[in-house]
C-alpha positions as CSV (number, residue, x, y, z in Angstrom):
1,X,-4.4,8.3,-98.2
2,X,-7.0,9.3,-95.0
3,X,-5.4,9.0,-92.1
4,X,-7.4,6.6,-89.4
5,X,-8.4,9.0,-86.6
6,X,-6.8,9.8,-83.4
7,X,-7.5,7.2,-80.7
8,X,-9.5,9.3,-78.2
9,X,-7.5,9.8,-74.9
10,X,-9.7,8.5,-72.2
11,X,-9.0,10.9,-69.1
12,X,-10.5,9.2,-66.8
13,X,-8.0,6.2,-67.1
14,X,-5.2,8.7,-67.0
15,X,-7.1,9.6,-63.9
16,X,-7.4,6.2,-62.3
17,X,-4.0,5.5,-62.9
18,X,-2.6,8.5,-61.1
19,X,-5.1,8.1,-58.5
20,X,-3.8,4.4,-58.1
21,X,-0.5,5.9,-57.1
22,X,-1.9,8.6,-54.9
23,X,-4.3,6.2,-53.6
24,X,-2.1,2.9,-52.5
25,X,-0.3,5.6,-50.3
26,X,-3.2,7.2,-48.8
27,X,-4.7,3.9,-48.5
28,X,-1.8,2.5,-46.4
29,X,-1.4,6.0,-44.6
30,X,-5.5,5.7,-43.6
31,X,-5.3,2.1,-42.8
32,X,-2.2,2.6,-40.4
33,X,-3.8,6.0,-38.9
34,X,-7.0,3.6,-38.3
35,X,-4.6,1.1,-36.5
36,X,-4.0,4.1,-34.4
37,X,-7.4,5.2,-34.0
38,X,-8.4,1.9,-32.7
39,X,-5.5,1.2,-30.0
40,X,-6.1,5.1,-28.3
41,X,-9.6,4.0,-28.1
42,X,-9.1,1.0,-26.9
43,X,-6.2,2.2,-24.6
44,X,-7.8,5.6,-23.4
45,X,-11.4,4.1,-23.4
46,X,-14.6,6.3,-25.1
47,X,-14.4,8.9,-22.2
48,X,-10.7,10.0,-22.6
49,X,-10.4,9.3,-26.5
50,X,-13.3,11.6,-27.0
51,X,-10.8,14.7,-25.7
52,X,-8.8,13.5,-28.5
53,X,-11.4,13.6,-31.2
54,X,-12.5,17.0,-29.8
55,X,-9.1,18.4,-30.3
56,X,-8.6,17.4,-33.5
57,X,-12.1,18.2,-34.4
58,X,-11.2,21.9,-33.5
59,X,-7.4,21.7,-35.6
60,X,-9.6,20.4,-38.6
61,X,-11.0,24.3,-38.5
62,X,-7.9,26.0,-37.7
63,X,-5.6,23.4,-40.2
64,X,-8.0,24.8,-43.1
65,X,-7.9,28.4,-41.7
66,X,-4.0,28.1,-42.3
67,X,-4.3,26.4,-46.0
68,X,-5.6,29.6,-46.9
69,X,-7.6,27.4,-49.6
70,X,-4.1,26.9,-51.2
71,X,-4.3,22.5,-50.9
72,X,-7.3,22.6,-53.8
73,X,-6.6,26.6,-56.0
74,X,-2.9,25.6,-55.3
75,X,-3.3,22.5,-57.6
76,X,-5.6,24.4,-60.3
77,X,-2.9,27.1,-60.4
78,X,0.0,24.7,-60.8
79,X,-1.7,22.3,-63.4
80,X,-2.6,25.5,-65.4
81,X,0.8,27.3,-65.5
82,X,3.4,25.5,-63.6
83,X,6.2,27.9,-65.0
84,X,5.0,30.6,-62.3
85,X,6.3,28.0,-59.4
86,X,9.7,29.9,-58.6
87,X,7.5,32.6,-58.3
88,X,4.4,31.6,-56.8
89,X,5.9,28.9,-54.1
90,X,8.0,31.1,-51.9
91,X,5.5,33.6,-51.4
92,X,2.7,30.9,-50.4
93,X,4.3,28.9,-48.1
94,X,5.7,32.0,-46.4
95,X,2.0,33.6,-46.3
96,X,1.0,30.3,-44.9
97,X,3.3,29.9,-42.2
98,X,2.6,33.4,-40.6
99,X,-1.0,32.8,-40.9
100,X,-0.2,29.0,-39.2
101,X,2.2,30.9,-36.4
102,X,-0.3,33.8,-35.3
103,X,-3.0,31.1,-34.9
104,X,-0.8,28.6,-33.2
105,X,0.3,31.2,-30.6
106,X,-3.6,32.6,-30.0
107,X,-4.8,28.7,-29.7
108,X,-2.0,27.9,-26.9
109,X,-3.2,31.5,-25.2
110,X,-7.3,30.5,-25.1
111,X,-6.1,26.3,-24.5
112,X,-4.7,27.9,-21.2
113,X,-8.0,29.0,-20.6
114,X,-10.3,26.1,-21.6
115,X,-11.1,23.0,-19.6
116,X,-8.6,20.7,-18.6
117,X,-6.8,18.7,-19.8
118,X,-8.9,19.5,-22.9
119,X,-7.4,22.9,-23.3
120,X,-3.5,21.7,-23.2
121,X,-4.1,18.9,-25.7
122,X,-5.8,21.5,-28.0
123,X,-2.7,23.6,-27.2
124,X,-0.5,20.8,-27.7
125,X,-2.1,19.8,-31.4
126,X,-1.6,23.6,-32.4
127,X,2.2,23.0,-32.7
128,X,1.4,21.2,-35.8
129,X,-0.2,24.4,-37.9
130,X,3.5,25.8,-38.6
131,X,4.3,22.3,-40.1
132,X,1.5,21.9,-42.1
133,X,1.8,25.6,-43.6
134,X,4.8,24.2,-44.9
135,X,3.1,21.5,-46.9
136,X,4.0,21.1,-50.6
137,X,1.7,18.5,-51.5
138,X,0.0,20.5,-53.3
139,X,2.5,21.5,-56.0
140,X,3.4,17.6,-56.4
141,X,-0.7,17.1,-57.2
142,X,-0.4,19.9,-59.3
143,X,2.5,18.4,-61.2
144,X,0.7,15.1,-61.4
145,X,3.8,13.4,-59.2
146,X,1.0,11.9,-57.2
147,X,3.5,9.1,-56.3
148,X,5.6,11.6,-54.4
149,X,2.7,12.9,-52.2
150,X,2.0,9.1,-51.3
151,X,5.3,9.0,-50.2
152,X,5.2,11.7,-47.8
153,X,2.1,10.9,-46.5
154,X,2.8,7.6,-46.2
155,X,6.4,8.1,-43.9
156,X,4.7,10.5,-41.8
157,X,1.6,8.3,-40.7
158,X,3.9,5.7,-40.0
159,X,6.4,7.3,-37.4
160,X,3.4,9.2,-35.9
161,X,1.7,5.1,-35.1
162,X,5.3,3.9,-34.1
163,X,5.5,7.0,-31.8
164,X,1.7,5.9,-30.5
165,X,2.3,2.6,-29.7
166,X,5.9,2.9,-28.2
167,X,4.8,6.1,-26.2
168,X,0.9,5.8,-25.2
169,X,0.1,3.1,-22.7
170,X,-2.8,4.2,-21.0
171,X,-5.2,7.3,-19.9
172,X,-2.6,8.7,-18.3
173,X,-0.6,9.0,-21.3
174,X,-2.8,10.9,-23.2
175,X,-0.4,14.3,-23.5
176,X,1.7,12.2,-25.9
177,X,-1.0,11.4,-28.3
178,X,-0.2,15.4,-29.8
179,X,3.6,14.7,-29.7
180,X,4.1,11.8,-31.7
181,X,1.4,14.1,-34.4
182,X,3.8,16.6,-34.5
183,X,6.8,14.9,-35.0
184,X,5.0,12.7,-37.8
185,X,4.2,15.8,-39.4
186,X,7.1,17.4,-39.3
187,X,8.5,14.4,-41.0
188,X,6.4,14.3,-43.6
189,X,6.2,18.2,-44.7
190,X,10.3,17.4,-44.8
191,X,10.2,14.9,-47.3
192,X,8.0,16.9,-49.6
193,X,10.4,19.9,-49.1
194,X,12.9,17.7,-50.3
195,X,11.1,15.9,-53.2
196,X,10.7,18.9,-55.2
197,X,12.1,19.8,-58.0
198,X,15.7,20.8,-57.6
199,X,15.3,24.6,-58.9
200,X,12.3,24.4,-56.3
201,X,14.4,23.3,-53.5
202,X,16.6,26.0,-53.7
203,X,14.4,28.6,-53.4
204,X,14.2,29.8,-49.7
205,X,10.0,30.9,-48.2
206,X,9.2,34.9,-48.6
207,X,7.4,36.8,-45.9
208,X,5.1,39.0,-47.7
209,X,1.9,39.9,-45.7
210,X,0.5,41.2,-48.5
211,X,0.8,38.1,-49.9
212,X,-2.0,36.4,-47.2
213,X,-4.7,39.5,-48.4
214,X,-4.5,37.8,-52.2
215,X,-4.6,34.9,-51.5
216,X,-7.5,35.0,-49.2
217,X,-9.4,37.2,-51.9
218,X,-9.0,34.4,-54.5
219,X,-10.0,31.7,-52.2
220,X,-12.5,32.7,-49.5
221,X,-15.2,31.1,-50.9
222,X,-13.3,28.1,-50.7
223,X,-12.2,28.2,-46.9
224,X,-15.5,29.1,-46.4
225,X,-17.1,25.9,-48.0
226,X,-14.6,23.8,-46.0
227,X,-14.9,25.4,-42.6
228,X,-19.2,25.5,-43.5
229,X,-17.9,21.2,-44.3
230,X,-16.5,20.8,-41.0
231,X,-19.2,22.1,-39.3
232,X,-21.2,19.7,-40.9
233,X,-19.0,17.1,-40.0
234,X,-18.3,18.4,-36.3
235,X,-21.6,19.2,-35.5
236,X,-22.6,15.6,-34.7
237,X,-20.0,15.3,-32.2
238,X,-20.6,18.6,-30.6
239,X,-24.3,17.9,-30.1
240,X,-23.9,14.8,-28.9
241,X,-21.5,15.9,-26.5
242,X,-24.5,19.1,-25.4
243,X,-27.1,16.4,-25.2
244,X,-25.9,13.0,-24.0
245,X,-21.9,12.8,-22.9
246,X,-18.5,12.6,-23.9
247,X,-18.4,8.3,-24.0
248,X,-21.5,8.9,-26.4
249,X,-19.2,10.8,-29.0
250,X,-16.3,8.3,-28.3
251,X,-18.6,5.8,-29.9
252,X,-19.6,7.8,-32.4
253,X,-16.4,8.4,-33.3
254,X,-15.5,5.0,-33.2
255,X,-18.2,5.1,-36.2
256,X,-17.6,7.7,-38.0
257,X,-13.4,6.3,-38.0
258,X,-14.4,3.7,-40.5
259,X,-16.5,5.6,-42.6
260,X,-14.1,8.7,-42.8
261,X,-11.4,6.4,-44.0
262,X,-13.5,5.7,-47.9
263,X,-14.2,9.5,-47.3
264,X,-11.1,10.2,-47.4
265,X,-10.0,8.4,-50.3
266,X,-12.5,10.2,-52.1
267,X,-11.2,13.6,-51.8
268,X,-7.5,12.1,-52.2
269,X,-9.7,10.7,-56.2
270,X,-11.0,14.6,-56.6
271,X,-7.2,15.5,-55.9
272,X,-6.2,13.9,-58.7
273,X,-8.8,14.6,-60.5
274,X,-9.1,18.1,-60.4
275,X,-5.4,18.8,-62.4
276,X,-6.6,16.8,-65.2
277,X,-9.8,19.0,-65.5
278,X,-8.5,22.0,-65.2
279,X,-6.6,21.1,-68.7
280,X,-9.4,19.9,-70.3
281,X,-12.1,22.4,-69.3
282,X,-12.4,23.9,-72.2
283,X,-12.3,20.4,-74.5
284,X,-16.4,20.0,-73.7
285,X,-16.3,16.4,-75.1
286,X,-13.0,15.4,-73.1
287,X,-14.6,17.2,-69.5
288,X,-18.2,15.4,-70.4
289,X,-16.7,12.2,-70.9
290,X,-14.2,13.0,-68.0
291,X,-16.7,14.0,-66.0
292,X,-19.1,10.8,-66.8
293,X,-16.2,8.7,-66.7
294,X,-15.4,9.6,-62.8
295,X,-19.1,9.8,-61.5
296,X,-19.2,5.7,-62.8
297,X,-15.4,4.8,-61.5
298,X,-16.1,6.6,-57.6
299,X,-19.3,5.0,-57.5
300,X,-18.2,1.1,-58.6
301,X,-15.9,1.7,-55.6
302,X,-18.3,3.3,-52.9
303,X,-21.8,1.4,-53.7
304,X,-20.2,-1.8,-52.6
305,X,-18.7,-0.4,-49.4
306,X,-21.5,0.4,-48.2
307,X,-23.6,-2.6,-48.9
308,X,-21.2,-4.8,-47.9
309,X,-20.0,-2.8,-45.2
310,X,-23.9,-2.6,-43.6
311,X,-24.3,-6.6,-43.6
312,X,-20.9,-6.7,-41.5
313,X,-21.2,-3.8,-39.3
314,X,-22.2,-5.6,-36.5
315,X,-19.2,-8.1,-36.5
316,X,-16.5,-5.4,-37.4
317,X,-17.6,-3.1,-34.9
318,X,-16.8,-5.6,-32.4
319,X,-14.1,-6.8,-34.3
320,X,-12.1,-3.6,-34.5
321,X,-13.4,-2.0,-31.3
322,X,-14.0,-4.5,-29.0
323,X,-18.1,-5.5,-27.6
324,X,-18.1,-1.8,-25.4
325,X,-18.5,0.0,-28.5
326,X,-20.9,-2.5,-30.0
327,X,-23.7,0.8,-29.7
328,X,-21.9,2.3,-32.8
329,X,-23.0,-0.4,-35.2
330,X,-26.4,1.5,-36.3
331,X,-24.6,4.6,-36.5
332,X,-22.2,3.0,-38.9
333,X,-25.3,1.6,-40.9
334,X,-26.8,4.9,-41.7
335,X,-23.3,6.4,-42.1
336,X,-21.7,4.0,-44.5
337,X,-25.0,5.5,-47.2
338,X,-23.2,8.6,-47.0
339,X,-19.8,7.2,-48.9
340,X,-21.4,7.3,-52.3
341,X,-23.5,10.5,-52.1
342,X,-20.3,12.1,-50.7
343,X,-18.2,10.9,-53.7
344,X,-20.6,11.6,-56.4
345,X,-20.3,15.3,-54.8
346,X,-16.4,15.2,-54.8
347,X,-16.5,15.1,-58.7
348,X,-18.9,17.9,-58.9
349,X,-16.7,20.0,-56.7
350,X,-13.7,19.5,-58.9
351,X,-15.4,20.9,-61.8
352,X,-16.5,23.7,-60.1
353,X,-13.1,24.3,-58.5
354,X,-12.1,24.0,-62.4
355,X,-14.1,26.4,-63.6
356,X,-13.3,28.4,-60.8
357,X,-16.9,28.2,-59.5
358,X,-16.1,28.5,-55.7
359,X,-18.4,30.9,-55.2
360,X,-21.0,28.4,-55.7
361,X,-19.4,25.5,-53.7
362,X,-19.9,27.8,-50.5
363,X,-23.3,27.8,-51.6
364,X,-23.4,24.3,-51.1
365,X,-21.9,24.2,-47.9
366,X,-23.6,27.1,-46.9
367,X,-27.4,25.5,-47.2
368,X,-26.1,22.4,-45.9
369,X,-24.8,23.6,-42.4
370,X,-28.1,25.6,-41.5
371,X,-29.8,22.5,-42.4
372,X,-27.3,20.2,-40.3
373,X,-27.7,22.1,-37.4
374,X,-31.7,21.8,-37.5
375,X,-31.9,18.2,-38.0
376,X,-29.3,17.4,-34.8
377,X,-31.1,19.8,-32.7
378,X,-34.2,17.3,-33.6
379,X,-33.1,14.2,-34.2
380,X,-30.4,13.9,-31.2
381,X,-32.2,14.5,-28.2
382,X,-34.6,12.0,-28.8
383,X,-33.1,9.3,-31.1
384,X,-29.3,9.6,-29.9
385,X,-26.8,8.1,-32.3
386,X,-28.6,6.8,-34.9
387,X,-30.2,10.7,-35.0
388,X,-27.1,12.1,-35.7
389,X,-25.9,9.4,-38.3
390,X,-29.5,10.2,-39.9
391,X,-28.5,14.5,-40.0
392,X,-25.7,13.6,-42.0
393,X,-26.9,11.7,-44.1
394,X,-29.5,13.9,-45.1
395,X,-27.4,16.6,-45.1
396,X,-24.7,14.6,-47.5
397,X,-27.9,14.4,-50.2
398,X,-28.7,18.0,-49.8
399,X,-25.0,19.0,-50.5
400,X,-25.1,16.7,-53.3
401,X,-27.9,17.5,-54.8
402,X,-27.1,21.2,-54.9
403,X,-23.3,20.6,-56.5
404,X,-24.9,18.5,-58.8
405,X,-27.4,21.2,-59.8
406,X,-24.7,23.9,-60.4
407,X,-22.4,21.9,-62.2
408,X,-25.2,20.6,-64.3
409,X,-25.6,24.7,-65.2
410,X,-21.9,24.4,-66.6
411,X,-22.8,22.1,-69.1
412,X,-21.9,18.7,-67.2
413,X,-25.5,16.7,-66.6
414,X,-25.3,14.1,-64.0
415,X,-25.1,10.8,-65.2
416,X,-28.7,8.2,-65.7
417,X,-28.9,5.8,-63.1
418,X,-29.1,3.2,-66.1
419,X,-25.2,4.2,-66.7
420,X,-24.9,2.9,-63.1
421,X,-26.2,-0.7,-64.0
422,X,-23.3,-2.6,-64.1
423,X,-21.8,-1.6,-60.3
424,X,-25.7,-1.9,-59.4
425,X,-25.4,-5.8,-60.4
426,X,-22.5,-6.5,-59.3
427,X,-23.1,-5.4,-55.5
428,X,-26.4,-7.7,-55.6
429,X,-24.0,-10.6,-56.7
430,X,-21.8,-9.5,-53.9
431,X,-24.6,-9.1,-51.1
432,X,-26.0,-12.6,-51.7
433,X,-23.0,-14.3,-51.4
434,X,-22.4,-12.0,-48.1
435,X,-25.7,-13.4,-46.7
436,X,-24.7,-17.2,-47.9
437,X,-21.9,-16.8,-46.1
438,X,-23.5,-16.3,-43.0
439,X,-21.6,-16.6,-39.7
440,X,-18.4,-18.0,-41.6
441,X,-15.2,-16.0,-40.0
442,X,-15.5,-12.1,-41.1
443,X,-12.5,-12.4,-43.0
444,X,-13.6,-14.8,-44.9
445,X,-17.0,-13.5,-45.6
446,X,-15.2,-10.2,-46.9
447,X,-12.8,-11.5,-49.5
448,X,-16.1,-13.9,-50.3
449,X,-18.1,-10.7,-51.2
450,X,-15.1,-8.8,-52.9
451,X,-14.2,-11.9,-55.4
452,X,-18.1,-12.3,-56.0
453,X,-18.1,-8.1,-56.7
454,X,-15.0,-8.0,-59.0
455,X,-16.5,-11.3,-60.9
456,X,-19.8,-10.0,-61.1
457,X,-18.4,-6.4,-62.3
458,X,-16.2,-8.3,-64.9
459,X,-19.1,-10.3,-66.3
460,X,-21.1,-7.2,-66.9
461,X,-18.4,-5.4,-68.7
462,X,-17.3,-3.4,-65.9
463,X,-14.0,-4.2,-65.6
464,X,-12.1,-5.0,-69.3
465,X,-9.1,-7.6,-69.6
466,X,-6.9,-7.1,-72.6
467,X,-3.8,-9.4,-72.8
468,X,-0.7,-7.8,-71.8
469,X,-2.6,-4.9,-70.4
470,X,-3.4,-4.7,-66.8
471,X,-7.4,-5.0,-66.2
472,X,-9.2,-1.6,-66.5
473,X,-12.2,0.0,-65.2
474,X,-14.9,1.1,-67.1
475,X,-18.0,0.7,-65.0
């Protein structure tokens, strides 16, 4: 008697579950960190808060240099060959530690020469670099132990926020902010080290300068991509500071803080997608289904956020940051549409990394960085905050189009817009409910819109309900 065909494995569902484990912790950590951002923006004022924004922007560059591309490539390598970890881990941590320590010393020296207090704050933040170098999040994600990575991240943010709330009472306490960050990052690194499998915990860091060269040879396109991406991210702030003032930077940062929360969740989804895509990349039907399903999943979360967020943006800004930041409303409404665009790009980036096409990833960022600078120079002098937001959105569209084009060459075409019809219909229903609720309390408006979206998506077949099982997202 013939056997029934095996059930098709839903790899996108597996990614969704892994993301749920990591994403819940990441979301909680981001909410906690966002609370600290709001507290600092209100407590320090827009001008002093702008110093923190500038310092953290500089640190993003140095952090990616310290990473040596391991946070992405390491996940891929661990997923492909976990048995190599006893050799891979000690030398990789050692190489990153040497790079991070050298960058810390250099940053402290340069910080002493910069205008103050900016230079001192940048120098203080530099002490996080050796700590970041010892991070093992990439190991946990490569082993698909996303829950452990989530725990480390959550506890790190909790400690940082507690210290910020306890130590920062006004502009005079500016120097205590990076101190809180150093302590929180240190705790997170220790926790993730302790959560490694027992054989790996017994290993010792190996300092091999030659390993730095090996890492950079493998990852320089990815590092260049990350640095160019940061240049795009920070370009707005830099040109706002040049053409306007630090207060404009602080106001724009308030709008971007809300966007960053969702962009970071999208990056988290990418890190849970990468190991699965690496495992199935040679199975054409499986990887095609995974790519298509992942695009649908990210848009199921991103489109309603963009639609609903644009409708409630003025009230949201006042509620979170206060009336002094009301000028952030229009930039926020524009930037919200970069969320679905960026999340599509994140899925394409996972495919490019899984297929070892970091060179194409770098090209997307190189073209976008050049266009972004030109747009900022053209738009910010006349249009200010709104001009910066338009430049960012246009740049994201370009980056995503290029990434999708390269992914198409791998045999993974972008899905037809018809594929996302359920999400679009449900988002329209949500928008109608949000508009109807009007000036009701903001919490009620958000809850009503979210409920309307979920009900409409379920009715359209985008959420599958089965007896005895959790609801499954099938947009």
